[in-house]
Every structure is written in C-alpha cells, then in structure tokens.
Biopython code that builds the backbone (N, CA, C, O; Angstrom):
import numpy as np
from Bio.PDB.StructureBuilder import StructureBuilder

atoms = [
    (1, "MET", "N", (-12.953, -42.162, -33.788)),
    (1, "MET", "CA", (-14.356, -42.458, -33.909)),
    (1, "MET", "C", (-14.598, -43.223, -35.202)),
    (1, "MET", "O", (-14.034, -42.893, -36.246)),
    (2, "ALA", "N", (-15.401, -44.200, -35.127)),
    (2, "ALA", "CA", (-15.752, -44.976, -36.320)),
    (2, "ALA", "C", (-17.196, -44.655, -36.708)),
    (2, "ALA", "O", (-18.125, -44.853, -35.925)),
    (3, "HIS", "N", (-17.358, -44.164, -37.911)),
    (3, "HIS", "CA", (-18.710, -43.940, -38.413)),
    (3, "HIS", "C", (-19.088, -45.152, -39.262)),
    (3, "HIS", "O", (-18.248, -46.002, -39.557)),
    (4, "THR", "N", (-20.335, -45.219, -39.642)),
    (4, "THR", "CA", (-20.781, -46.296, -40.517)),
    (4, "THR", "C", (-20.007, -46.181, -41.821)),
    (4, "THR", "O", (-20.003, -45.120, -42.446)),
    (5, "PRO", "N", (-19.355, -47.254, -42.237)),
    (5, "PRO", "CA", (-18.538, -47.166, -43.452)),
    (5, "PRO", "C", (-19.368, -46.837, -44.685)),
    (5, "PRO", "O", (-20.537, -47.208, -44.790)),
    (6, "GLY", "N", (-18.733, -46.130, -45.614)),
    (6, "GLY", "CA", (-19.372, -45.833, -46.893)),
    (6, "GLY", "C", (-19.293, -47.033, -47.797)),
    (6, "GLY", "O", (-18.682, -48.030, -47.413)),
    (7, "PRO", "N", (-19.854, -46.996, -48.934)),
    (7, "PRO", "CA", (-20.553, -45.834, -49.457)),
    (7, "PRO", "C", (-21.943, -45.688, -48.856)),
    (7, "PRO", "O", (-22.572, -46.663, -48.445)),
    (8, "TRP", "N", (-22.407, -44.434, -48.817)),
    (8, "TRP", "CA", (-23.769, -44.133, -48.426)),
    (8, "TRP", "C", (-24.516, -43.748, -49.700)),
    (8, "TRP", "O", (-23.962, -43.085, -50.577)),
    (9, "ARG", "N", (-25.767, -44.165, -49.793)),
    (9, "ARG", "CA", (-26.564, -43.920, -51.001)),
    (9, "ARG", "C", (-27.923, -43.335, -50.632)),
    (9, "ARG", "O", (-28.435, -43.558, -49.535)),
    (10, "THR", "N", (-28.492, -42.587, -51.564)),
    (10, "THR", "CA", (-29.842, -42.059, -51.371)),
    (10, "THR", "C", (-30.847, -43.056, -51.949)),
    (10, "THR", "O", (-30.604, -43.694, -52.974)),
    (11, "TYR", "N", (-31.972, -43.167, -51.264)),
    (11, "TYR", "CA", (-33.078, -44.006, -51.751)),
    (11, "TYR", "C", (-34.328, -43.156, -51.837)),
    (11, "TYR", "O", (-34.551, -42.273, -51.009)),
    (12, "ARG", "N", (-35.142, -43.429, -52.846)),
    (12, "ARG", "CA", (-36.353, -42.648, -53.100)),
    (12, "ARG", "C", (-37.598, -43.416, -52.661)),
    (12, "ARG", "O", (-37.625, -44.646, -52.649)),
    (13, "ASP", "N", (-38.631, -42.642, -52.300)),
    (13, "ASP", "CA", (-39.905, -43.247, -51.932)),
    (13, "ASP", "C", (-40.752, -43.474, -53.186)),
    (13, "ASP", "O", (-40.287, -43.251, -54.304)),
    (14, "LYS", "N", (-41.985, -43.913, -52.997)),
    (14, "LYS", "CA", (-42.853, -44.209, -54.147)),
    (14, "LYS", "C", (-43.193, -42.957, -54.958)),
    (14, "LYS", "O", (-43.585, -43.060, -56.120)),
    (15, "ASN", "N", (-43.045, -41.770, -54.349)),
    (15, "ASN", "CA", (-43.279, -40.507, -55.052)),
    (15, "ASN", "C", (-42.008, -39.955, -55.689)),
    (15, "ASN", "O", (-41.976, -38.823, -56.172)),
    (16, "LYS", "N", (-40.967, -40.776, -55.681)),
    (16, "LYS", "CA", (-39.668, -40.442, -56.290)),
    (16, "LYS", "C", (-38.940, -39.295, -55.585)),
    (16, "LYS", "O", (-38.116, -38.607, -56.187)),
    (17, "ARG", "N", (-39.261, -39.096, -54.284)),
    (17, "ARG", "CA", (-38.522, -38.127, -53.472)),
    (17, "ARG", "C", (-37.481, -38.884, -52.670)),
    (17, "ARG", "O", (-37.708, -40.018, -52.247)),
    (18, "VAL", "N", (-36.324, -38.240, -52.463)),
    (18, "VAL", "CA", (-35.321, -38.870, -51.609)),
    (18, "VAL", "C", (-35.925, -39.035, -50.231)),
    (18, "VAL", "O", (-36.438, -38.079, -49.650)),
    (19, "SER", "N", (-35.863, -40.246, -49.710)),
    (19, "SER", "CA", (-36.488, -40.498, -48.416)),
    (19, "SER", "C", (-35.510, -41.010, -47.363)),
    (19, "SER", "O", (-35.736, -40.822, -46.168)),
    (20, "GLN", "N", (-34.421, -41.656, -47.795)),
    (20, "GLN", "CA", (-33.482, -42.229, -46.835)),
    (20, "GLN", "C", (-32.062, -42.183, -47.380)),
    (20, "GLN", "O", (-31.830, -42.159, -48.589)),
    (21, "ILE", "N", (-31.117, -42.172, -46.436)),
    (21, "ILE", "CA", (-29.711, -42.382, -46.750)),
    (21, "ILE", "C", (-29.379, -43.745, -46.163)),
    (21, "ILE", "O", (-29.585, -43.981, -44.972)),
    (22, "MET", "N", (-28.868, -44.634, -46.993)),
    (22, "MET", "CA", (-28.588, -46.004, -46.569)),
    (22, "MET", "C", (-27.120, -46.349, -46.802)),
    (22, "MET", "O", (-26.465, -45.793, -47.683)),
    (23, "SER", "N", (-26.624, -47.277, -45.993)),
    (23, "SER", "CA", (-25.308, -47.867, -46.209)),
    (23, "SER", "C", (-25.514, -49.364, -46.344)),
    (23, "SER", "O", (-26.643, -49.849, -46.263)),
    (24, "ASN", "N", (-24.448, -50.085, -46.546)),
    (24, "ASN", "CA", (-24.550, -51.550, -46.583)),
    (24, "ASN", "C", (-24.963, -52.111, -45.230)),
    (24, "ASN", "O", (-25.434, -53.244, -45.140)),
    (25, "ASN", "N", (-24.783, -51.305, -44.160)),
    (25, "ASN", "CA", (-25.126, -51.745, -42.804)),
    (25, "ASN", "C", (-26.520, -51.315, -42.372)),
    (25, "ASN", "O", (-26.945, -51.641, -41.264)),
    (26, "GLY", "N", (-27.240, -50.591, -43.221)),
    (26, "GLY", "CA", (-28.589, -50.165, -42.861)),
    (26, "GLY", "C", (-28.803, -48.679, -43.053)),
    (26, "GLY", "O", (-28.016, -47.997, -43.708)),
    (27, "ARG", "N", (-29.899, -48.185, -42.459)),
    (27, "ARG", "CA", (-30.295, -46.792, -42.632)),
    (27, "ARG", "C", (-29.380, -45.860, -41.846)),
    (27, "ARG", "O", (-29.075, -46.107, -40.679)),
    (28, "ILE", "N", (-28.950, -44.789, -42.498)),
    (28, "ILE", "CA", (-28.173, -43.729, -41.855)),
    (28, "ILE", "C", (-29.131, -42.675, -41.313)),
    (28, "ILE", "O", (-29.029, -42.273, -40.154)),
    (29, "CYS", "N", (-30.067, -42.225, -42.158)),
    (29, "CYS", "CA", (-31.049, -41.246, -41.714)),
    (29, "CYS", "C", (-32.231, -41.232, -42.672)),
    (29, "CYS", "O", (-32.188, -41.794, -43.766)),
    (30, "THR", "N", (-33.278, -40.571, -42.220)),
    (30, "THR", "CA", (-34.488, -40.401, -43.024)),
    (30, "THR", "C", (-34.634, -38.920, -43.353)),
    (30, "THR", "O", (-34.410, -38.058, -42.503)),
    (31, "ILE", "N", (-35.010, -38.640, -44.585)),
    (31, "ILE", "CA", (-35.229, -37.263, -45.022)),
    (31, "ILE", "C", (-36.731, -37.008, -44.981)),
    (31, "ILE", "O", (-37.504, -37.733, -45.607)),
    (32, "HIS", "N", (-37.139, -35.990, -44.254)),
    (32, "HIS", "CA", (-38.558, -35.686, -44.128)),
    (32, "HIS", "C", (-39.089, -35.166, -45.463)),
    (32, "HIS", "O", (-38.451, -34.317, -46.086)),
    (33, "PRO", "N", (-40.240, -35.658, -45.912)),
    (33, "PRO", "CA", (-40.762, -35.261, -47.222)),
    (33, "PRO", "C", (-41.064, -33.772, -47.358)),
    (33, "PRO", "O", (-41.096, -33.251, -48.473)),
    (34, "SER", "N", (-41.285, -33.082, -46.246)),
    (34, "SER", "CA", (-41.595, -31.653, -46.333)),
    (34, "SER", "C", (-40.326, -30.779, -46.344)),
    (34, "SER", "O", (-40.423, -29.557, -46.455)),
    (35, "ASP", "N", (-39.175, -31.379, -46.232)),
    (35, "ASP", "CA", (-37.921, -30.628, -46.225)),
    (35, "ASP", "C", (-37.664, -30.058, -47.615)),
    (35, "ASP", "O", (-37.405, -30.807, -48.557)),
    (36, "ALA", "N", (-37.735, -28.742, -47.745)),
    (36, "ALA", "CA", (-37.551, -28.093, -49.046)),
    (36, "ALA", "C", (-36.161, -28.314, -49.604)),
    (36, "ALA", "O", (-35.971, -28.290, -50.821)),
    (37, "ASN", "N", (-35.192, -28.528, -48.740)),
    (37, "ASN", "CA", (-33.812, -28.763, -49.166)),
    (37, "ASN", "C", (-33.428, -30.234, -49.073)),
    (37, "ASN", "O", (-32.245, -30.574, -49.097)),
    (38, "GLY", "N", (-34.420, -31.097, -48.966)),
    (38, "GLY", "CA", (-34.174, -32.526, -48.755)),
    (38, "GLY", "C", (-33.271, -33.171, -49.777)),
    (38, "GLY", "O", (-32.374, -33.928, -49.408)),
    (39, "GLU", "N", (-33.478, -32.896, -51.048)),
    (39, "GLU", "CA", (-32.657, -33.510, -52.108)),
    (39, "GLU", "C", (-31.196, -33.105, -51.953)),
    (39, "GLU", "O", (-30.302, -33.951, -51.965)),
    (40, "ASP", "N", (-30.962, -31.792, -51.806)),
    (40, "ASP", "CA", (-29.591, -31.300, -51.677)),
    (40, "ASP", "C", (-28.937, -31.801, -50.391)),
    (40, "ASP", "O", (-27.780, -32.221, -50.400)),
    (41, "ASN", "N", (-29.686, -31.755, -49.280)),
    (41, "ASN", "CA", (-29.143, -32.243, -48.012)),
    (41, "ASN", "C", (-28.800, -33.722, -48.095)),
    (41, "ASN", "O", (-27.771, -34.157, -47.579)),
    (42, "ALA", "N", (-29.662, -34.491, -48.741)),
    (42, "ALA", "CA", (-29.436, -35.938, -48.856)),
    (42, "ALA", "C", (-28.158, -36.236, -49.639)),
    (42, "ALA", "O", (-27.384, -37.114, -49.259)),
    (43, "ARG", "N", (-27.942, -35.506, -50.728)),
    (43, "ARG", "CA", (-26.715, -35.722, -51.507)),
    (43, "ARG", "C", (-25.478, -35.394, -50.679)),
    (43, "ARG", "O", (-24.484, -36.119, -50.733)),
    (44, "LEU", "N", (-25.533, -34.306, -49.915)),
    (44, "LEU", "CA", (-24.401, -33.922, -49.075)),
    (44, "LEU", "C", (-24.152, -34.957, -47.980)),
    (44, "LEU", "O", (-23.008, -35.338, -47.733)),
    (45, "ILE", "N", (-25.209, -35.406, -47.332)),
    (45, "ILE", "CA", (-25.069, -36.433, -46.287)),
    (45, "ILE", "C", (-24.502, -37.710, -46.881)),
    (45, "ILE", "O", (-23.597, -38.313, -46.304)),
    (46, "ALA", "N", (-25.018, -38.126, -48.019)),
    (46, "ALA", "CA", (-24.556, -39.367, -48.645)),
    (46, "ALA", "C", (-23.077, -39.289, -49.029)),
    (46, "ALA", "O", (-22.394, -40.313, -49.048)),
    (47, "ALA", "N", (-22.579, -38.102, -49.332)),
    (47, "ALA", "CA", (-21.180, -37.927, -49.720)),
    (47, "ALA", "C", (-20.245, -37.794, -48.513)),
    (47, "ALA", "O", (-19.026, -37.787, -48.687)),
    (48, "ALA", "N", (-20.779, -37.691, -47.312)),
    (48, "ALA", "CA", (-19.976, -37.398, -46.118)),
    (48, "ALA", "C", (-18.774, -38.332, -45.923)),
    (48, "ALA", "O", (-17.675, -37.825, -45.699)),
    (49, "PRO", "N", (-18.914, -39.651, -45.993)),
    (49, "PRO", "CA", (-17.734, -40.500, -45.780)),
    (49, "PRO", "C", (-16.628, -40.241, -46.805)),
    (49, "PRO", "O", (-15.446, -40.237, -46.461)),
    (50, "GLU", "N", (-17.016, -40.026, -48.056)),
    (50, "GLU", "CA", (-16.022, -39.760, -49.104)),
    (50, "GLU", "C", (-15.398, -38.382, -48.939)),
    (50, "GLU", "O", (-14.209, -38.208, -49.205)),
    (51, "LEU", "N", (-16.184, -37.398, -48.504)),
    (51, "LEU", "CA", (-15.646, -36.060, -48.264)),
    (51, "LEU", "C", (-14.621, -36.089, -47.133)),
    (51, "LEU", "O", (-13.559, -35.475, -47.241)),
    (52, "LEU", "N", (-14.936, -36.797, -46.054)),
    (52, "LEU", "CA", (-13.999, -36.899, -44.934)),
    (52, "LEU", "C", (-12.714, -37.588, -45.371)),
    (52, "LEU", "O", (-11.621, -37.127, -45.043)),
    (53, "GLU", "N", (-12.834, -38.675, -46.102)),
    (53, "GLU", "CA", (-11.653, -39.385, -46.580)),
    (53, "GLU", "C", (-10.799, -38.487, -47.493)),
    (53, "GLU", "O", (-9.575, -38.461, -47.368)),
    (54, "ALA", "N", (-11.437, -37.763, -48.396)),
    (54, "ALA", "CA", (-10.708, -36.878, -49.305)),
    (54, "ALA", "C", (-10.005, -35.762, -48.530)),
    (54, "ALA", "O", (-8.874, -35.400, -48.854)),
    (55, "LEU", "N", (-10.664, -35.218, -47.515)),
    (55, "LEU", "CA", (-10.061, -34.158, -46.717)),
    (55, "LEU", "C", (-8.847, -34.679, -45.950)),
    (55, "LEU", "O", (-7.836, -33.984, -45.847)),
    (56, "GLU", "N", (-8.937, -35.884, -45.416)),
    (56, "GLU", "CA", (-7.798, -36.477, -44.710)),
    (56, "GLU", "C", (-6.629, -36.720, -45.671)),
    (56, "GLU", "O", (-5.474, -36.511, -45.301)),
    (57, "ILE", "N", (-6.913, -37.152, -46.883)),
    (57, "ILE", "CA", (-5.867, -37.357, -47.890)),
    (57, "ILE", "C", (-5.234, -36.017, -48.268)),
    (57, "ILE", "O", (-4.013, -35.922, -48.393)),
    (58, "CYS", "N", (-6.052, -34.989, -48.449)),
    (58, "CYS", "CA", (-5.528, -33.655, -48.775)),
    (58, "CYS", "C", (-4.634, -33.137, -47.660)),
    (58, "CYS", "O", (-3.591, -32.540, -47.924)),
    (59, "ARG", "N", (-5.037, -33.362, -46.422)),
    (59, "ARG", "CA", (-4.245, -32.894, -45.295)),
    (59, "ARG", "C", (-2.868, -33.548, -45.309)),
    (59, "ARG", "O", (-1.856, -32.876, -45.108)),
    (60, "LYS", "N", (-2.829, -34.844, -45.542)),
    (60, "LYS", "CA", (-1.541, -35.554, -45.619)),
    (60, "LYS", "C", (-0.695, -35.022, -46.770)),
    (60, "LYS", "O", (0.511, -34.835, -46.615)),
    (61, "ALA", "N", (-1.311, -34.779, -47.915)),
    (61, "ALA", "CA", (-0.572, -34.292, -49.084)),
    (61, "ALA", "C", (-0.005, -32.901, -48.828)),
    (61, "ALA", "O", (1.134, -32.622, -49.203)),
    (62, "ILE", "N", (-0.780, -32.029, -48.196)),
    (62, "ILE", "CA", (-0.308, -30.675, -47.903)),
    (62, "ILE", "C", (0.852, -30.738, -46.912)),
    (62, "ILE", "O", (1.850, -30.036, -47.078)),
    (63, "THR", "N", (0.726, -31.568, -45.891)),
    (63, "THR", "CA", (1.793, -31.712, -44.908)),
    (63, "THR", "C", (3.053, -32.238, -45.576)),
    (63, "THR", "O", (4.147, -31.742, -45.309)),
    (64, "ARG", "N", (2.915, -33.230, -46.436)),
    (64, "ARG", "CA", (4.065, -33.812, -47.132)),
    (64, "ARG", "C", (4.721, -32.767, -48.028)),
    (64, "ARG", "O", (5.947, -32.668, -48.075)),
    (65, "LEU", "N", (3.914, -31.996, -48.730)),
    (65, "LEU", "CA", (4.431, -30.945, -49.595)),
    (65, "LEU", "C", (5.169, -29.907, -48.765)),
    (65, "LEU", "O", (6.237, -29.436, -49.155)),
    (66, "ASP", "N", (4.597, -29.552, -47.618)),
    (66, "ASP", "CA", (5.183, -28.550, -46.742)),
    (66, "ASP", "C", (6.510, -29.015, -46.156)),
    (66, "ASP", "O", (7.401, -28.202, -45.911)),
    (67, "GLU", "N", (6.646, -30.324, -45.931)),
    (67, "GLU", "CA", (7.858, -30.857, -45.299)),
    (67, "GLU", "C", (8.889, -31.323, -46.315)),
    (67, "GLU", "O", (9.993, -31.713, -45.937)),
    (68, "ASP", "N", (8.549, -31.288, -47.590)),
    (68, "ASP", "CA", (9.469, -31.700, -48.637)),
    (68, "ASP", "C", (10.668, -30.765, -48.639)),
    (68, "ASP", "O", (10.500, -29.551, -48.526)),
    (69, "GLY", "N", (11.848, -31.293, -48.763)),
    (69, "GLY", "CA", (13.061, -30.488, -48.689)),
    (69, "GLY", "C", (13.402, -29.731, -49.954)),
    (69, "GLY", "O", (14.359, -28.957, -49.958)),
    (70, "LEU", "N", (12.660, -29.923, -51.022)),
    (70, "LEU", "CA", (13.010, -29.275, -52.289)),
    (70, "LEU", "C", (12.498, -27.842, -52.325)),
    (70, "LEU", "O", (11.295, -27.601, -52.219)),
    (71, "GLY", "N", (13.417, -26.896, -52.476)),
    (71, "GLY", "CA", (13.029, -25.506, -52.624)),
    (71, "GLY", "C", (12.368, -24.918, -51.398)),
    (71, "GLY", "O", (11.571, -23.986, -51.510)),
    (72, "MET", "N", (12.680, -25.440, -50.248)),
    (72, "MET", "CA", (12.005, -25.000, -49.032)),
    (72, "MET", "C", (12.890, -24.053, -48.235)),
    (72, "MET", "O", (14.103, -24.002, -48.437)),
    (73, "TYR", "N", (12.286, -23.323, -47.349)),
    (73, "TYR", "CA", (12.994, -22.473, -46.409)),
    (73, "TYR", "C", (12.358, -22.696, -45.040)),
    (73, "TYR", "O", (11.313, -23.340, -44.953)),
    (74, "MET", "N", (12.951, -22.189, -43.990)),
    (74, "MET", "CA", (12.395, -22.367, -42.651)),
    (74, "MET", "C", (11.617, -21.110, -42.264)),
    (74, "MET", "O", (12.166, -20.009, -42.274)),
    (75, "ARG", "N", (10.338, -21.278, -41.922)),
    (75, "ARG", "CA", (9.520, -20.164, -41.490)),
    (75, "ARG", "C", (9.759, -19.880, -40.019)),
    (75, "ARG", "O", (10.407, -20.660, -39.321)),
    (76, "GLU", "N", (9.229, -18.751, -39.552)),
    (76, "GLU", "CA", (9.383, -18.378, -38.146)),
    (76, "GLU", "C", (8.727, -19.386, -37.212)),
    (76, "GLU", "O", (9.160, -19.539, -36.069)),
    (77, "ASP", "N", (7.685, -20.079, -37.683)),
    (77, "ASP", "CA", (6.996, -21.046, -36.827)),
    (77, "ASP", "C", (7.715, -22.389, -36.788)),
    (77, "ASP", "O", (7.233, -23.326, -36.150)),
    (78, "GLY", "N", (8.869, -22.498, -37.466)),
    (78, "GLY", "CA", (9.670, -23.708, -37.411)),
    (78, "GLY", "C", (9.349, -24.726, -38.475)),
    (78, "GLY", "O", (10.014, -25.759, -38.561)),
    (79, "HIS", "N", (8.342, -24.460, -39.290)),
    (79, "HIS", "CA", (7.976, -25.378, -40.364)),
    (79, "HIS", "C", (8.560, -24.890, -41.668)),
    (79, "HIS", "O", (8.772, -23.692, -41.860)),
    (80, "GLY", "N", (8.819, -25.832, -42.567)),
    (80, "GLY", "CA", (9.244, -25.434, -43.907)),
    (80, "GLY", "C", (8.090, -24.750, -44.596)),
    (80, "GLY", "O", (6.936, -24.967, -44.225)),
    (81, "GLY", "N", (8.364, -23.944, -45.572)),
    (81, "GLY", "CA", (7.297, -23.231, -46.247)),
    (81, "GLY", "C", (7.572, -23.072, -47.720)),
    (81, "GLY", "O", (8.718, -23.144, -48.164)),
    (82, "ILE", "N", (6.541, -22.860, -48.456)),
    (82, "ILE", "CA", (6.651, -22.635, -49.884)),
    (82, "ILE", "C", (6.308, -21.177, -50.114)),
    (82, "ILE", "O", (5.254, -20.711, -49.680)),
    (83, "ASP", "N", (7.195, -20.443, -50.798)),
    (83, "ASP", "CA", (6.996, -19.012, -50.983)),
    (83, "ASP", "C", (5.646, -18.669, -51.591)),
    (83, "ASP", "O", (5.037, -17.679, -51.188)),
    (84, "TYR", "N", (5.162, -19.443, -52.536)),
    (84, "TYR", "CA", (3.921, -19.103, -53.211)),
    (84, "TYR", "C", (2.689, -19.655, -52.495)),
    (84, "TYR", "O", (1.580, -19.530, -53.013)),
    (85, "TRP", "N", (2.850, -20.250, -51.343)),
    (85, "TRP", "CA", (1.721, -20.786, -50.592)),
    (85, "TRP", "C", (1.791, -20.345, -49.135)),
    (85, "TRP", "O", (1.970, -21.182, -48.250)),
    (86, "PRO", "N", (1.652, -19.049, -48.868)),
    (86, "PRO", "CA", (1.853, -18.535, -47.515)),
    (86, "PRO", "C", (0.746, -18.909, -46.533)),
    (86, "PRO", "O", (0.923, -18.749, -45.325)),
    (87, "TYR", "N", (-0.385, -19.401, -47.021)),
    (87, "TYR", "CA", (-1.510, -19.698, -46.128)),
    (87, "TYR", "C", (-1.580, -21.174, -45.744)),
    (87, "TYR", "O", (-2.626, -21.635, -45.287)),
    (88, "THR", "N", (-0.505, -21.918, -45.917)),
    (88, "THR", "CA", (-0.520, -23.351, -45.611)),
    (88, "THR", "C", (-0.928, -23.622, -44.166)),
    (88, "THR", "O", (-1.763, -24.491, -43.918)),
    (89, "VAL", "N", (-0.355, -22.898, -43.216)),
    (89, "VAL", "CA", (-0.649, -23.142, -41.796)),
    (89, "VAL", "C", (-2.128, -22.907, -41.515)),
    (89, "VAL", "O", (-2.767, -23.712, -40.838)),
    (90, "GLU", "N", (-2.672, -21.811, -42.029)),
    (90, "GLU", "CA", (-4.077, -21.512, -41.798)),
    (90, "GLU", "C", (-4.986, -22.562, -42.435)),
    (90, "GLU", "O", (-5.998, -22.955, -41.854)),
    (91, "LEU", "N", (-4.615, -23.009, -43.628)),
    (91, "LEU", "CA", (-5.397, -24.041, -44.310)),
    (91, "LEU", "C", (-5.372, -25.344, -43.513)),
    (91, "LEU", "O", (-6.407, -25.990, -43.346)),
    (92, "LEU", "N", (-4.202, -25.730, -43.025)),
    (92, "LEU", "CA", (-4.111, -26.961, -42.228)),
    (92, "LEU", "C", (-4.912, -26.842, -40.937)),
    (92, "LEU", "O", (-5.533, -27.815, -40.509)),
    (93, "GLN", "N", (-4.911, -25.678, -40.314)),
    (93, "GLN", "CA", (-5.709, -25.490, -39.095)),
    (93, "GLN", "C", (-7.195, -25.635, -39.404)),
    (93, "GLN", "O", (-7.937, -26.244, -38.634)),
    (94, "ARG", "N", (-7.620, -25.080, -40.517)),
    (94, "ARG", "CA", (-9.033, -25.201, -40.910)),
    (94, "ARG", "C", (-9.395, -26.654, -41.202)),
    (94, "ARG", "O", (-10.444, -27.136, -40.775)),
    (95, "ILE", "N", (-8.531, -27.342, -41.925)),
    (95, "ILE", "CA", (-8.771, -28.758, -42.222)),
    (95, "ILE", "C", (-8.837, -29.565, -40.932)),
    (95, "ILE", "O", (-9.724, -30.402, -40.770)),
    (96, "ASP", "N", (-7.896, -29.318, -40.002)),
    (96, "ASP", "CA", (-7.894, -30.042, -38.727)),
    (96, "ASP", "C", (-9.181, -29.799, -37.951)),
    (96, "ASP", "O", (-9.711, -30.722, -37.333)),
    (97, "THR", "N", (-9.687, -28.576, -37.972)),
    (97, "THR", "CA", (-10.934, -28.246, -37.276)),
    (97, "THR", "C", (-12.111, -29.015, -37.870)),
    (97, "THR", "O", (-12.945, -29.549, -37.139)),
    (98, "ILE", "N", (-12.172, -29.068, -39.191)),
    (98, "ILE", "CA", (-13.273, -29.765, -39.863)),
    (98, "ILE", "C", (-13.200, -31.267, -39.610)),
    (98, "ILE", "O", (-14.223, -31.902, -39.354)),
    (99, "ILE", "N", (-11.995, -31.843, -39.681)),
    (99, "ILE", "CA", (-11.844, -33.278, -39.417)),
    (99, "ILE", "C", (-12.242, -33.581, -37.981)),
    (99, "ILE", "O", (-12.939, -34.564, -37.730)),
    (100, "ALA", "N", (-11.809, -32.751, -37.035)),
    (100, "ALA", "CA", (-12.170, -32.962, -35.629)),
    (100, "ALA", "C", (-13.680, -32.869, -35.438)),
    (100, "ALA", "O", (-14.256, -33.650, -34.681)),
    (101, "LYS", "N", (-14.324, -31.926, -36.113)),
    (101, "LYS", "CA", (-15.783, -31.793, -36.017)),
    (101, "LYS", "C", (-16.470, -33.040, -36.558)),
    (101, "LYS", "O", (-17.446, -33.517, -35.980)),
    (102, "ALA", "N", (-15.957, -33.568, -37.672)),
    (102, "ALA", "CA", (-16.561, -34.758, -38.278)),
    (102, "ALA", "C", (-16.372, -35.994, -37.394)),
    (102, "ALA", "O", (-17.187, -36.917, -37.430)),
    (103, "LYS", "N", (-15.310, -36.009, -36.611)),
    (103, "LYS", "CA", (-15.017, -37.189, -35.794)),
    (103, "LYS", "C", (-15.376, -37.000, -34.327)),
    (103, "LYS", "O", (-15.111, -37.890, -33.519)),
    (104, "ALA", "N", (-15.981, -35.853, -33.953)),
    (104, "ALA", "CA", (-16.311, -35.561, -32.560)),
    (104, "ALA", "C", (-17.312, -36.568, -32.026)),
    (104, "ALA", "O", (-18.177, -37.063, -32.749)),
    (105, "ARG", "N", (-17.172, -36.857, -30.744)),
    (105, "ARG", "CA", (-18.102, -37.768, -30.069)),
    (105, "ARG", "C", (-18.953, -36.988, -29.078)),
    (105, "ARG", "O", (-18.437, -36.228, -28.258)),
    (106, "GLY", "N", (-20.258, -37.185, -29.167)),
    (106, "GLY", "CA", (-21.163, -36.689, -28.141)),
    (106, "GLY", "C", (-21.356, -35.184, -28.078)),
    (106, "GLY", "O", (-22.021, -34.702, -27.161)),
    (107, "ASP", "N", (-20.803, -34.418, -29.015)),
    (107, "ASP", "CA", (-20.992, -32.977, -28.992)),
    (107, "ASP", "C", (-21.510, -32.545, -30.353)),
    (107, "ASP", "O", (-20.749, -32.448, -31.316)),
    (108, "SER", "N", (-22.801, -32.288, -30.426)),
    (108, "SER", "CA", (-23.403, -31.940, -31.716)),
    (108, "SER", "C", (-23.009, -30.560, -32.187)),
    (108, "SER", "O", (-23.247, -30.217, -33.345)),
    (109, "ASN", "N", (-22.405, -29.749, -31.312)),
    (109, "ASN", "CA", (-21.969, -28.409, -31.695)),
    (109, "ASN", "C", (-20.465, -28.338, -31.924)),
    (109, "ASN", "O", (-19.917, -27.241, -32.032)),
    (110, "ALA", "N", (-19.790, -29.469, -31.999)),
    (110, "ALA", "CA", (-18.320, -29.467, -32.148)),
    (110, "ALA", "C", (-17.912, -28.842, -33.448)),
    (110, "ALA", "O", (-16.720, -28.754, -33.743)),
]
sb = StructureBuilder()
sb.init_structure("model")
sb.init_model(0)
sb.init_chain("A")
sb.init_seg("    ")
for serial, (resi, resn, name, xyz) in enumerate(atoms, 1):
    if name == "N":
        sb.init_residue(resn, " ", resi, " ")
    sb.init_atom(name, np.array(xyz, "f"), 0.0, 1.0, " ", f" {name:<3s}", serial, name[0])
structure = sb.get_structure()
C-alpha cells in the first residue's frame, strides 16, 4: 500500500489552533476545532509516515541481529536467539501486526 509520502506537517488556523495535516501533495486531514485532543492527535498523525518508516527499519535491524552468527544458538522455533533477549519473537510479531495495520487496505479495524 502506498500512503501519501511524508513529510506531513501541521497547519494552524487564524486562531492559532492546529486545523490541518498537510503534505507536499495536499491535505491529509482536518482537525475539528472542538476536538479537545486535537493538538496531540495532529502531532501523532503528522508523525505517522516517519513512525512507520522507523518501525520498518527497527524490524530489519532486529531480524539482522537475530540472524547474526556471532554468539548465537538455535532456539526450539528454529531461529537463532540471543540469551539476553528472549522476547525477540514476540516483539517481531507485535511489530509485524502494527506494520500490517498501518498498511491495511479497506479495513478500518485492521
């Protein structure tokens, strides 16, 4: 799935409230002025492309670390493992779920 490329930025209205999230390609969304969490939500939305990119980079780094042959052993699940990082598989599953949710098509509850 291709989303509107970043960076995304917040824009303020004449009352200095965040009113829109914009990209170089146009408006991403509008923040309703009565939204009590509008400022915080707008910052999170504006950071979404960078957050997704960072999560994908982290996933690759964790996988590379997990598959590195230095000081590794073979776990029961067939993957190499690091003794001091026993939750690698669970972390990767969580990351995969979040990335899939961010890239889902047509399912707002993904």
